N, CA, C and O atoms as a Tinker XYZ file with bonds, in Angstrom:
   476  protein
     1  N     18.359000   -6.014000    3.019000    73     2
     2  CA    17.628000   -4.705000    2.844000    64     1     3
     3  C     16.789000   -4.675000    1.750000    63     2     4     5
     4  O     17.109000   -5.189000    0.678000    81     3
     5  N     15.548000   -4.008000    1.972000    73     3     6
     6  CA    14.483000   -3.871000    0.901000    64     5     7
     7  C     14.200000   -2.433000    0.654000    63     6     8     9
     8  O     14.004000   -1.724000    1.641000    81     7
     9  N     14.153000   -1.903000   -0.551000    73     7    10
    10  CA    13.744000   -0.564000   -0.888000    64     9    11
    11  C     12.486000   -0.514000   -1.553000    63    10    12    13
    12  O     12.209000   -1.369000   -2.394000    81    11
    13  N     11.699000    0.403000   -1.260000    73    11    14
    14  CA    10.279000    0.495000   -1.748000    64    13    15
    15  C     10.172000    1.927000   -2.309000    63    14    16    17
    16  O     10.681000    2.924000   -1.796000    81    15
    17  N      9.383000    1.881000   -3.516000    73    15    18
    18  CA     9.199000    3.250000   -4.121000    64    17    19
    19  C      7.717000    3.264000   -4.501000    63    18    20    21
    20  O      7.344000    2.351000   -5.238000    81    19
    21  N      6.846000    4.148000   -4.114000    73    19    22
    22  CA     5.548000    4.255000   -4.433000    64    21    23
    23  C      5.439000    5.280000   -5.482000    63    22    24    25
    24  O      6.289000    6.161000   -5.609000    81    23
    25  N      4.195000    5.154000   -6.385000    73    23    26
    26  CA     3.960000    6.083000   -7.200000    64    25    27
    27  C      2.310000    5.916000   -7.510000    63    26    28    29
    28  O      1.652000    5.009000   -7.000000    81    27
    29  N      1.796000    6.823000   -8.331000    73    27    30
    30  CA     0.404000    6.792000   -8.579000    64    29    31
    31  C     -0.533000    7.526000   -7.926000    63    30    32    33
    32  O     -1.714000    7.437000   -8.261000    81    31
    33  N     -0.166000    8.273000   -6.998000    73    31    34
    34  CA    -1.040000    9.265000   -6.268000    64    33    35
    35  C     -1.371000   10.448000   -7.118000    63    34    36    37
    36  O     -0.816000   10.736000   -8.178000    81    35
    37  N     -2.325000   11.090000   -6.541000    73    35    38
    38  CA    -2.715000   12.306000   -7.198000    64    37    39
    39  C     -4.178000   12.834000   -6.865000    63    38    40    41
    40  O     -4.702000   12.341000   -5.866000    81    39
    41  N     -4.833000   13.694000   -7.522000    73    39    42
    42  CA    -6.078000   14.243000   -7.268000    64    41    43
    43  C     -7.156000   13.502000   -8.183000    63    42    44    45
    44  O     -6.985000   13.251000   -9.376000    81    43
    45  N     -8.294000   13.193000   -7.434000    73    43    46
    46  CA    -9.222000   12.456000   -8.086000    64    45    47
    47  C    -10.629000   12.831000   -7.441000    63    46    48    49
    48  O    -10.752000   13.110000   -6.248000    81    47
    49  N    -11.687000   12.805000   -8.366000    73    47    50
    50  CA   -12.872000   13.308000   -7.811000    64    49    51
    51  C    -13.577000   12.133000   -7.029000    63    50    52    53
    52  O    -13.282000   10.959000   -7.255000    81    51
    53  N    -14.435000   12.469000   -6.187000    73    51    54
    54  CA   -15.206000   11.434000   -5.372000    64    53    55
    55  C    -15.894000   10.553000   -6.326000    63    54    56    57
    56  O    -16.517000   11.023000   -7.278000    81    55
    57  N    -15.797000    9.234000   -6.093000    73    55    58
    58  CA   -16.305000    8.124000   -7.042000    64    57    59
    59  C    -15.420000    7.619000   -8.061000    63    58    60    61
    60  O    -15.678000    6.651000   -8.777000    81    59
    61  N    -14.244000    8.388000   -8.104000    73    59    62
    62  CA   -13.313000    7.832000   -9.101000    64    61    63
    63  C    -12.308000    6.875000   -8.625000    63    62    64    65
    64  O    -12.428000    6.389000   -7.500000    81    63
    65  N    -11.376000    6.581000   -9.351000    73    63    66
    66  CA   -10.376000    5.429000   -9.202000    64    65    67
    67  C     -9.023000    5.989000   -9.249000    63    66    68    69
    68  O     -8.753000    6.989000   -9.913000    81    67
    69  N     -8.115000    5.295000   -8.494000    73    67    70
    70  CA    -6.734000    5.448000   -8.661000    64    69    71
    71  C     -5.952000    4.118000   -8.391000    63    70    72    73
    72  O     -6.418000    3.321000   -7.578000    81    71
    73  N     -4.800000    3.855000   -9.032000    73    71    74
    74  CA    -4.112000    2.663000   -8.676000    64    73    75
    75  C     -2.622000    3.133000   -8.245000    63    74    76    77
    76  O     -1.906000    3.867000   -8.927000    81    75
    77  N     -2.306000    2.605000   -7.054000    73    75    78
    78  CA    -1.000000    3.098000   -6.647000    64    77    79
    79  C     -0.140000    1.763000   -6.700000    63    78    80    81
    80  O     -0.601000    0.646000   -6.465000    81    79
    81  N      1.257000    2.058000   -7.065000    73    79    82
    82  CA     2.116000    1.089000   -7.283000    64    81    83
    83  C      3.255000    1.213000   -6.127000    63    82    84    85
    84  O      3.533000    2.269000   -5.559000    81    83
    85  N      3.798000    0.095000   -5.905000    73    83    86
    86  CA     4.963000   -0.018000   -4.876000    64    85    87
    87  C      6.008000   -0.946000   -5.532000    63    86    88    89
    88  O      5.873000   -2.166000   -5.627000    81    87
    89  N      7.018000   -0.265000   -5.954000    73    87    90
    90  CA     8.221000   -1.000000   -6.655000    64    89    91
    91  C      9.107000   -1.586000   -5.692000    63    90    92    93
    92  O      9.519000   -0.826000   -4.816000    81    91
    93  N      9.486000   -2.787000   -5.674000    73    91    94
    94  CA    10.313000   -3.410000   -4.549000    64    93    95
    95  C     11.643000   -3.784000   -5.317000    63    94    96    97
    96  O     11.648000   -4.284000   -6.443000    81    95
    97  N     12.801000   -3.477000   -4.557000    73    95    98
    98  CA    13.935000   -3.964000   -4.912000    64    97    99
    99  C     14.934000   -4.416000   -3.788000    63    98   100   101
   100  O     14.660000   -4.038000   -2.649000    81    99
   101  N     15.827000   -5.020000   -3.933000    73    99   102
   102  CA    16.877000   -5.498000   -2.979000    64   101   103
   103  C     16.534000   -6.892000   -2.583000    63   102   104   105
   104  O     16.139000   -7.646000   -3.472000    81   103
   105  N     16.644000   -7.370000   -1.251000    73   103   106
   106  CA    16.415000   -8.665000   -0.761000    64   105   107
   107  C     14.920000   -9.138000   -0.784000    63   106   108   109
   108  O     14.266000   -9.268000    0.251000    81   107
   109  N     14.399000   -9.399000   -2.103000    73   107   110
   110  CA    12.937000   -9.462000   -1.991000    64   109   111
   111  C     12.553000  -10.805000   -1.395000    63   110   112   113
   112  O     11.454000  -11.011000   -0.882000    81   111
   113  N     13.553000  -11.735000   -1.495000    73   111   114
   114  CA    13.227000  -13.088000   -0.822000    64   113   115
   115  C     13.023000  -13.168000    0.593000    63   114   116   117
   116  O     12.585000  -14.169000    1.160000    81   115
   117  N     13.392000  -11.944000    1.232000    73   115   118
   118  CA    13.289000  -11.840000    2.701000    64   117   119
   119  C     11.857000  -11.499000    3.066000    63   118   120   121
   120  O     11.516000  -11.531000    4.248000    81   119
   121  N     10.967000  -11.160000    2.066000    73   119   122
   122  CA     9.739000  -10.426000    2.297000    64   121   123
   123  C      8.681000  -11.475000    2.717000    63   122   124   125
   124  O      8.510000  -12.434000    1.964000    81   123
   125  N      8.019000  -11.382000    3.757000    73   123   126
   126  CA     6.861000  -12.372000    4.004000    64   125   127
   127  C      5.522000  -11.678000    4.063000    63   126   128   129
   128  O      4.486000  -12.341000    4.121000    81   127
   129  N      5.516000  -10.360000    4.051000    73   127   130
   130  CA     4.249000   -9.717000    4.070000    64   129   131
   131  C      4.547000   -8.318000    3.535000    63   130   132   133
   132  O      5.586000   -7.723000    3.821000    81   131
   133  N      3.620000   -7.832000    2.772000    73   131   134
   134  CA     3.677000   -6.421000    2.345000    64   133   135
   135  C      2.234000   -5.852000    2.606000    63   134   136   137
   136  O      1.258000   -6.575000    2.807000    81   135
   137  N      2.205000   -4.506000    2.581000    73   135   138
   138  CA     0.901000   -3.872000    2.866000    64   137   139
   139  C      0.988000   -2.282000    2.674000    63   138   140   141
   140  O      2.027000   -1.643000    2.511000    81   139
   141  N     -0.315000   -1.775000    2.727000    73   139   142
   142  CA    -0.568000   -0.294000    2.539000    64   141   143
   143  C     -0.993000    0.297000    3.948000    63   142   144   145
   144  O     -1.807000   -0.252000    4.691000    81   143
   145  N     -0.413000    1.347000    4.188000    73   143   146
   146  CA    -0.919000    2.314000    5.280000    64   145   147
   147  C     -1.372000    3.569000    4.711000    63   146   148   149
   148  O     -1.119000    3.851000    3.539000    81   147
   149  N     -2.062000    4.377000    5.514000    73   147   150
   150  CA    -2.323000    5.707000    5.082000    64   149   151
   151  C     -2.533000    6.677000    6.360000    63   150   152   153
   152  O     -2.999000    6.247000    7.415000    81   151
   153  N     -2.163000    7.968000    6.178000    73   151   154
   154  CA    -2.214000    8.901000    7.237000    64   153   155
   155  C     -2.782000   10.110000    6.774000    63   154   156   157
   156  O     -2.222000   10.836000    5.953000    81   155
   157  N     -3.936000   10.350000    7.307000    73   155   158
   158  CA    -4.627000   11.659000    7.033000    64   157   159
   159  C     -4.025000   12.816000    7.885000    63   158   160   161
   160  O     -3.439000   12.492000    8.918000    81   159
   161  N     -4.111000   14.106000    7.561000    73   159   162
   162  CA    -3.710000   15.109000    8.403000    64   161   163
   163  C     -4.252000   15.150000    9.864000    63   162   164   165
   164  O     -5.461000   15.239000   10.074000    81   163
   165  N     -3.411000   15.088000   10.788000    73   163   166
   166  CA    -3.864000   15.218000   12.064000    64   165   167
   167  C     -4.525000   13.947000   12.722000    63   166   168   169
   168  O     -5.146000   13.947000   13.784000    81   167
   169  N     -4.277000   12.837000   11.885000    73   167   170
   170  CA    -4.683000   11.565000   12.277000    64   169   171
   171  C     -3.613000   10.534000   12.468000    63   170   172   173
   172  O     -2.500000   10.828000   12.034000    81   171
   173  N     -3.770000    9.403000   13.034000    73   171   174
   174  CA    -2.871000    8.454000   13.216000    64   173   175
   175  C     -2.728000    7.709000   11.901000    63   174   176   177
   176  O     -3.607000    7.856000   11.052000    81   175
   177  N     -1.643000    6.888000   11.657000    73   175   178
   178  CA    -1.431000    6.045000   10.531000    64   177   179
   179  C     -2.193000    4.831000   10.732000    63   178   180   181
   180  O     -2.130000    4.233000   11.805000    81   179
   181  N     -2.909000    4.428000    9.771000    73   179   182
   182  CA    -3.690000    3.201000    9.720000    64   181   183
   183  C     -3.365000    2.226000    8.700000    63   182   184   185
   184  O     -3.097000    2.496000    7.529000    81   183
   185  N     -3.408000    1.020000    9.248000    73   183   186
   186  CA    -3.065000   -0.059000    8.221000    64   185   187
   187  C     -4.418000   -0.438000    7.513000    63   186   188   189
   188  O     -5.437000   -0.713000    8.147000    81   187
   189  N     -4.330000   -0.427000    6.040000    73   187   190
   190  CA    -5.601000   -0.504000    5.275000    64   189   191
   191  C     -5.537000   -1.844000    4.652000    63   190   192   193
   192  O     -6.620000   -2.418000    4.540000    81   191
   193  N     -4.487000   -2.452000    4.225000    73   191   194
   194  CA    -4.528000   -3.725000    3.429000    64   193   195
   195  C     -3.073000   -4.329000    3.537000    63   194   196   197
   196  O     -2.030000   -3.679000    3.607000    81   195
   197  N     -3.216000   -5.773000    3.537000    73   195   198
   198  CA    -2.108000   -6.564000    3.624000    64   197   199
   199  C     -2.179000   -7.720000    2.530000    63   198   200   201
   200  O     -3.240000   -8.128000    2.058000    81   199
   201  N     -0.949000   -8.184000    2.196000    73   199   202
   202  CA    -0.895000   -9.471000    1.219000    64   201   203
   203  C      0.275000  -10.093000    1.767000    63   202   204   205
   204  O      1.276000   -9.437000    2.056000    81   203
   205  N      0.184000  -11.379000    1.925000    73   203   206
   206  CA     1.201000  -12.194000    2.308000    64   205   207
   207  C      1.998000  -12.975000    1.297000    63   206   208   209
   208  O      1.598000  -12.914000    0.135000    81   207
   209  N      3.062000  -13.696000    1.561000    73   207   210
   210  CA     3.873000  -14.245000    0.417000    64   209   211
   211  C      3.022000  -15.257000   -0.257000    63   210   212   213
   212  O      3.276000  -15.502000   -1.436000    81   211
   213  N      2.071000  -15.863000    0.316000    73   211   214
   214  CA     1.263000  -16.839000   -0.219000    64   213   215
   215  C     -0.052000  -16.386000   -0.935000    63   214   216   217
   216  O     -0.878000  -17.179000   -1.385000    81   215
   217  N     -0.170000  -14.837000   -0.999000    73   215   218
   218  CA    -1.195000  -14.295000   -1.644000    64   217   219
   219  C     -2.480000  -13.931000   -0.722000    63   218   220   221
   220  O     -3.385000  -13.244000   -1.195000    81   219
   221  N     -2.521000  -14.345000    0.417000    73   219   222
   222  CA    -3.591000  -14.058000    1.342000    64   221   223
   223  C     -3.659000  -12.515000    1.637000    63   222   224   225
   224  O     -2.643000  -11.864000    1.877000    81   223
   225  N     -4.915000  -11.974000    1.603000    73   223   226
   226  CA    -5.031000  -10.649000    1.650000    64   225   227
   227  C     -6.104000  -10.189000    2.960000    63   226   228   229
   228  O     -7.037000  -10.925000    3.281000    81   227
   229  N     -5.857000   -9.010000    3.586000    73   227   230
   230  CA    -6.752000   -8.654000    4.453000    64   229   231
   231  C     -6.949000   -7.149000    4.179000    63   230   232   233
   232  O     -6.103000   -6.516000    3.547000    81   231
   233  N     -8.111000   -6.564000    4.676000    73   231   234
   234  CA    -8.408000   -5.220000    4.462000    64   233   235
   235  C     -9.091000   -4.612000    5.828000    63   234   236   237
   236  O     -9.732000   -5.301000    6.622000    81   235
   237  N     -8.877000   -3.384000    5.950000    73   235   238
   238  CA    -9.582000   -2.533000    6.976000    64   237   239
   239  C    -10.950000   -2.475000    6.566000    63   238   240   241
   240  O    -11.191000   -2.502000    5.359000    81   239
   241  N    -11.902000   -2.396000    7.415000    73   239   242
   242  CA   -13.337000   -2.199000    7.244000    64   241   243
   243  C    -13.569000   -0.963000    6.271000    63   242   244   245
   244  O    -14.386000   -0.991000    5.350000    81   243
   245  N    -12.842000    0.015000    6.545000    73   243   246
   246  CA   -13.058000    1.289000    5.881000    64   245   247
   247  C    -12.738000    1.291000    4.410000    63   246   248   249
   248  O    -13.051000    2.243000    3.696000    81   247
   249  N    -12.188000    0.353000    4.012000    73   247   250
   250  CA   -11.837000    0.141000    2.555000    64   249   251
   251  C    -12.233000   -1.184000    1.741000    63   250   252   253
   252  O    -12.082000   -1.313000    0.526000    81   251
   253  N    -12.742000   -2.106000    2.575000    73   251   254
   254  CA   -13.260000   -3.385000    2.122000    64   253   255
   255  C    -14.376000   -3.229000    1.093000    63   254   256   257
   256  O    -15.333000   -2.473000    1.257000    81   255
   257  N    -14.180000   -4.020000   -0.008000    73   255   258
   258  CA   -15.107000   -3.857000   -1.079000    64   257   259
   259  C    -14.813000   -2.732000   -2.131000    63   258   260   261
   260  O    -15.359000   -2.734000   -3.235000    81   259
   261  N    -13.990000   -1.845000   -1.764000    73   259   262
   262  CA   -13.622000   -0.770000   -2.575000    64   261   263
   263  C    -12.131000   -0.675000   -2.988000    63   262   264   265
   264  O    -11.820000   -0.087000   -4.024000    81   263
   265  N    -11.243000   -1.229000   -2.213000    73   263   266
   266  CA    -9.836000   -1.258000   -2.483000    64   265   267
   267  C     -9.331000   -2.767000   -2.825000    63   266   268   269
   268  O     -9.884000   -3.694000   -2.234000    81   267
   269  N     -8.468000   -2.993000   -3.607000    73   267   270
   270  CA    -7.973000   -4.309000   -3.858000    64   269   271
   271  C     -6.446000   -4.235000   -3.852000    63   270   272   273
   272  O     -5.880000   -3.439000   -4.600000    81   271
   273  N     -5.761000   -5.039000   -3.032000    73   271   274
   274  CA    -4.199000   -5.188000   -3.019000    64   273   275
   275  C     -3.951000   -6.380000   -3.726000    63   274   276   277
   276  O     -4.613000   -7.402000   -3.541000    81   275
   277  N     -2.824000   -6.268000   -4.700000    73   275   278
   278  CA    -2.408000   -7.422000   -5.317000    64   277   279
   279  C     -0.957000   -7.118000   -5.824000    63   278   280   281
   280  O     -0.503000   -5.976000   -5.887000    81   279
   281  N     -0.258000   -8.277000   -6.186000    73   279   282
   282  CA     1.141000   -8.277000   -6.611000    64   281   283
   283  C      1.373000   -8.696000   -8.034000    63   282   284   285
   284  O      0.625000   -9.533000   -8.539000    81   283
   285  N      2.337000   -8.181000   -8.695000    73   283   286
   286  CA     2.829000   -8.765000  -10.013000    64   285   287
   287  C      4.367000   -9.156000   -9.689000    63   286   288   289
   288  O      5.301000   -8.355000   -9.674000    81   287
   289  N      4.445000  -10.553000   -9.429000    73   287   290
   290  CA     5.831000  -10.989000   -8.892000    64   289   291
   291  C      6.800000  -10.773000  -10.013000    63   290   292   293
   292  O      7.972000  -10.488000   -9.764000    81   291
   293  N      6.343000  -10.902000  -11.274000    73   291   294
   294  CA     7.381000  -10.690000  -12.430000    64   293   295
   295  C      7.896000   -9.312000  -12.384000    63   294   296   297
   296  O      9.074000   -9.146000  -12.702000    81   295
   297  N      7.211000   -8.339000  -12.049000    73   295   298
   298  CA     7.513000   -6.833000  -12.131000    64   297   299
   299  C      8.019000   -6.339000  -10.670000    63   298   300   301
   300  O      8.312000   -5.156000  -10.493000    81   299
   301  N      8.108000   -7.304000   -9.628000    73   299   302
   302  CA     8.375000   -6.897000   -8.227000    64   301   303
   303  C      7.661000   -5.769000   -7.859000    63   302   304   305
   304  O      8.247000   -4.803000   -7.370000    81   303
   305  N      6.341000   -5.780000   -8.057000    73   303   306
   306  CA     5.542000   -4.538000   -7.737000    64   305   307
   307  C      4.233000   -5.074000   -7.096000    63   306   308   309
   308  O      3.557000   -6.043000   -7.442000    81   307
   309  N      4.032000   -4.136000   -6.001000    73   307   310
   310  CA     2.694000   -4.394000   -5.417000    64   309   311
   311  C      1.794000   -3.306000   -5.706000    63   310   312   313
   312  O      2.274000   -2.187000   -5.885000    81   311
   313  N      0.504000   -3.498000   -5.777000    73   311   314
   314  CA    -0.491000   -2.440000   -6.158000    64   313   315
   315  C     -1.479000   -2.331000   -5.202000    63   314   316   317
   316  O     -1.662000   -3.237000   -4.390000    81   315
   317  N     -2.248000   -1.150000   -5.211000    73   315   318
   318  CA    -3.505000   -0.884000   -4.495000    64   317   319
   319  C     -4.379000   -0.220000   -5.389000    63   318   320   321
   320  O     -4.264000    0.976000   -5.658000    81   319
   321  N     -5.411000   -1.101000   -5.941000    73   319   322
   322  CA    -6.460000   -0.518000   -6.611000    64   321   323
   323  C     -7.522000    0.142000   -5.836000    63   322   324   325
   324  O     -8.106000   -0.499000   -4.963000    81   323
   325  N     -7.838000    1.432000   -6.094000    73   323   326
   326  CA    -8.765000    2.081000   -5.173000    64   325   327
   327  C     -9.944000    2.652000   -6.075000    63   326   328   329
   328  O     -9.782000    3.485000   -6.967000    81   327
   329  N    -11.166000    2.074000   -5.704000    73   327   330
   330  CA   -12.137000    2.488000   -6.551000    64   329   331
   331  C    -13.340000    3.081000   -5.605000    63   330   332   333
   332  O    -13.332000    2.916000   -4.385000    81   331
   333  N    -14.277000    3.722000   -6.235000    73   331   334
   334  CA   -15.339000    4.358000   -5.374000    64   333   335
   335  C    -14.726000    5.164000   -4.318000    63   334   336   337
   336  O    -15.088000    5.002000   -3.153000    81   335
   337  N    -13.797000    6.047000   -4.639000    73   335   338
   338  CA   -13.057000    6.929000   -3.692000    64   337   339
   339  C    -13.967000    7.987000   -3.125000    63   338   340   341
   340  O    -14.879000    8.526000   -3.751000    81   339
   341  N    -13.632000    8.227000   -1.891000    73   339   342
   342  CA   -14.508000    9.096000   -1.039000    64   341   343
   343  C    -13.461000   10.211000   -0.399000    63   342   344   345
   344  O    -12.267000    9.969000   -0.223000    81   343
   345  N    -14.066000   11.405000   -0.098000    73   343   346
   346  CA   -13.178000   12.455000    0.338000    64   345   347
   347  C    -12.318000   11.980000    1.695000    63   346   348   349
   348  O    -11.191000   12.402000    1.951000    81   347
   349  N    -13.021000   11.074000    2.473000    73   347   350
   350  CA   -12.305000   10.664000    3.755000    64   349   351
   351  C    -11.166000    9.743000    3.364000    63   350   352   353
   352  O    -10.517000    9.228000    4.274000    81   351
   353  N    -10.859000    9.486000    2.115000    73   351   354
   354  CA    -9.769000    8.539000    1.763000    64   353   355
   355  C     -8.596000    9.420000    1.495000    63   354   356   357
   356  O     -7.487000    8.954000    1.236000    81   355
   357  N     -8.872000   10.811000    1.566000    73   355   358
   358  CA    -7.562000   11.601000    1.318000    64   357   359
   359  C     -6.497000   11.371000    2.359000    63   358   360   361
   360  O     -6.842000   11.369000    3.541000    81   359
   361  N     -5.238000   11.177000    2.035000    73   359   362
   362  CA    -4.217000   10.759000    2.855000    64   361   363
   363  C     -2.896000   10.739000    2.268000    63   362   364   365
   364  O     -2.783000   10.948000    1.060000    81   363
   365  N     -1.906000   10.517000    2.974000    73   363   366
   366  CA    -0.651000   10.044000    2.318000    64   365   367
   367  C     -0.529000    8.504000    2.457000    63   366   368   369
   368  O     -0.617000    7.940000    3.548000    81   367
   369  N     -0.345000    7.936000    1.426000    73   367   370
   370  CA    -0.366000    6.434000    1.323000    64   369   371
   371  C      1.047000    5.880000    1.304000    63   370   372   373
   372  O      1.872000    6.386000    0.543000    81   371
   373  N      1.343000    4.949000    2.036000    73   371   374
   374  CA     2.753000    4.320000    2.192000    64   373   375
   375  C      2.644000    2.872000    1.988000    63   374   376   377
   376  O      1.645000    2.264000    2.373000    81   375
   377  N      3.601000    2.308000    1.416000    73   375   378
   378  CA     3.705000    0.821000    1.281000    64   377   379
   379  C      4.882000    0.343000    2.188000    63   378   380   381
   380  O      5.921000    0.983000    2.352000    81   379
   381  N      4.583000   -0.898000    2.774000    73   379   382
   382  CA     5.591000   -1.425000    3.645000    64   381   383
   383  C      5.938000   -2.904000    3.257000    63   382   384   385
   384  O      5.163000   -3.538000    2.541000    81   383
   385  N      7.089000   -3.449000    3.724000    73   383   386
   386  CA     7.309000   -4.782000    3.602000    64   385   387
   387  C      7.920000   -5.293000    4.778000    63   386   388   389
   388  O      8.907000   -4.782000    5.307000    81   387
   389  N      7.321000   -6.314000    5.188000    73   387   390
   390  CA     7.899000   -7.061000    6.446000    64   389   391
   391  C      8.850000   -8.129000    5.999000    63   390   392   393
   392  O      8.577000   -8.891000    5.072000    81   391
   393  N     10.046000   -8.175000    6.720000    73   391   394
   394  CA    11.021000   -9.143000    6.336000    64   393   395
   395  C     11.518000   -9.948000    7.485000    63   394   396   397
   396  O     11.413000   -9.560000    8.649000    81   395
   397  N     12.148000  -11.254000    7.080000    73   395   398
   398  CA    12.685000  -12.032000    7.974000    64   397   399
   399  C     14.069000  -12.380000    7.372000    63   398   400   401
   400  O     14.189000  -12.904000    6.265000    81   399
   401  N     15.066000  -12.065000    8.146000    73   399   402
   402  CA    16.521000  -12.441000    7.683000    64   401   403
   403  C     17.230000  -13.025000    8.912000    63   402   404   405
   404  O     17.256000  -12.348000    9.940000    81   403
   405  N     17.816000  -14.255000    8.879000    73   403   406
   406  CA    18.336000  -14.938000    9.870000    64   405   407
   407  C     17.608000  -14.840000   11.143000    63   406   408   409
   408  O     18.180000  -14.643000   12.215000    81   407
   409  N     16.202000  -14.995000   10.997000    73   407   410
   410  CA    15.487000  -15.220000   12.260000    64   409   411
   411  C     14.954000  -13.863000   12.797000    63   410   412   413
   412  O     14.115000  -13.802000   13.696000    81   411
   413  N     15.491000  -12.795000   12.194000    73   411   414
   414  CA    15.184000  -11.577000   12.746000    64   413   415
   415  C     14.201000  -10.835000   11.880000    63   414   416   417
   416  O     14.353000  -10.876000   10.659000    81   415
   417  N     13.220000  -10.170000   12.404000    73   415   418
   418  CA    12.136000   -9.457000   11.592000    64   417   419
   419  C     12.533000   -7.954000   11.528000    63   418   420   421
   420  O     13.086000   -7.322000   12.428000    81   419
   421  N     12.139000   -7.472000   10.258000    73   419   422
   422  CA    12.186000   -6.114000   10.032000    64   421   423
   423  C     11.187000   -5.524000    9.285000    63   422   424   425
   424  O     10.290000   -6.251000    8.858000    81   423
   425  N     11.175000   -4.272000    9.034000    73   423   426
   426  CA    10.166000   -3.571000    8.117000    64   425   427
   427  C     10.822000   -2.409000    7.385000    63   426   428   429
   428  O     11.546000   -1.581000    7.936000    81   427
   429  N     10.516000   -2.422000    6.148000    73   427   430
   430  CA    10.842000   -1.320000    5.391000    64   429   431
   431  C      9.735000   -0.539000    4.799000    63   430   432   433
   432  O      8.682000   -1.084000    4.466000    81   431
   433  N      9.965000    0.792000    4.654000    73   431   434
   434  CA     8.870000    1.634000    4.110000    64   433   435
   435  C      9.240000    2.423000    2.960000    63   434   436   437
   436  O     10.408000    2.738000    2.732000    81   435
   437  N      8.082000    2.806000    2.097000    73   435   438
   438  CA     8.428000    3.544000    1.016000    64   437   439
   439  C      8.270000    4.983000    1.459000    63   438   440   441
   440  O      8.053000    5.169000    2.656000    81   439
   441  N      8.358000    6.113000    0.577000    73   439   442
   442  CA     8.402000    7.520000    0.935000    64   441   443
   443  C      7.073000    8.011000    1.176000    63   442   444   445
   444  O      6.895000    8.998000    1.890000    81   443
   445  N      5.977000    7.290000    0.543000    73   443   446
   446  CA     4.661000    7.951000    0.690000    64   445   447
   447  C      4.191000    8.585000   -0.634000    63   446   448   449
   448  O      4.999000    9.123000   -1.390000    81   447
   449  N      2.892000    8.514000   -0.898000    73   447   450
   450  CA     2.402000    9.325000   -2.027000    64   449   451
   451  C      1.015000    9.905000   -1.502000    63   450   452   453
   452  O      0.278000    9.334000   -0.699000    81   451
   453  N      0.805000   11.060000   -2.061000    73   451   454
   454  CA    -0.377000   11.739000   -1.582000    64   453   455
   455  C     -1.539000   11.437000   -2.516000    63   454   456   457
   456  O     -1.399000   11.463000   -3.739000    81   455
   457  N     -2.746000   11.137000   -1.885000    73   455   458
   458  CA    -3.979000   10.856000   -2.598000    64   457   459
   459  C     -4.964000   11.800000   -2.226000    63   458   460   461
   460  O     -5.318000   11.724000   -1.049000    81   459
   461  N     -5.519000   12.701000   -2.948000    73   459   462
   462  CA    -6.520000   13.703000   -2.593000    64   461   463
   463  C     -7.887000   13.519000   -3.362000    63   462   464   465
   464  O     -7.927000   13.556000   -4.592000    81   463
   465  N     -8.958000   13.326000   -2.609000    73   463   466
   466  CA   -10.240000   13.000000   -3.211000    64   465   467
   467  C    -11.092000   14.187000   -2.961000    63   466   468   469
   468  O    -11.584000   14.402000   -1.853000    81   467
   469  N    -11.270000   14.970000   -4.005000    73   467   470
   470  CA   -11.993000   16.124000   -3.921000    64   469   471
   471  C    -12.707000   16.614000   -5.131000    63   470   472   473
   472  O    -12.140000   16.428000   -6.207000    81   471
   473  N    -13.839000   17.200000   -5.123000    73   471   474
   474  CA   -14.504000   17.737000   -6.371000    64   473   475
   475  C    -13.914000   19.210000   -6.683000    63   474   476
   476  O    -14.316000   19.842000   -7.660000    81   475
């Protein structure tokens, strides 16, 4: 089992930056991929960035070039650096971890953190 706790959300002006953190505990060696999703009010949850155990990353077109996903393995923490924020980035951001244990895959989620981009 893996536990995830996000932090770092808040209110920021358009064009500003925020860094979200996702602290990981539990069976971290079972993790093969981690990522960030976001869900705006009245909209579906979207996958916006992923990072695999070998460090490969992917980004949704909506955030490519503005957001950066990275990990600090020594701190068991994943981050999402968000720059050049836009009002349409306003959403609840959640991190997740994909795991494999005994050949069975699973997914763990954090509780989510609110990001609001507004002047």
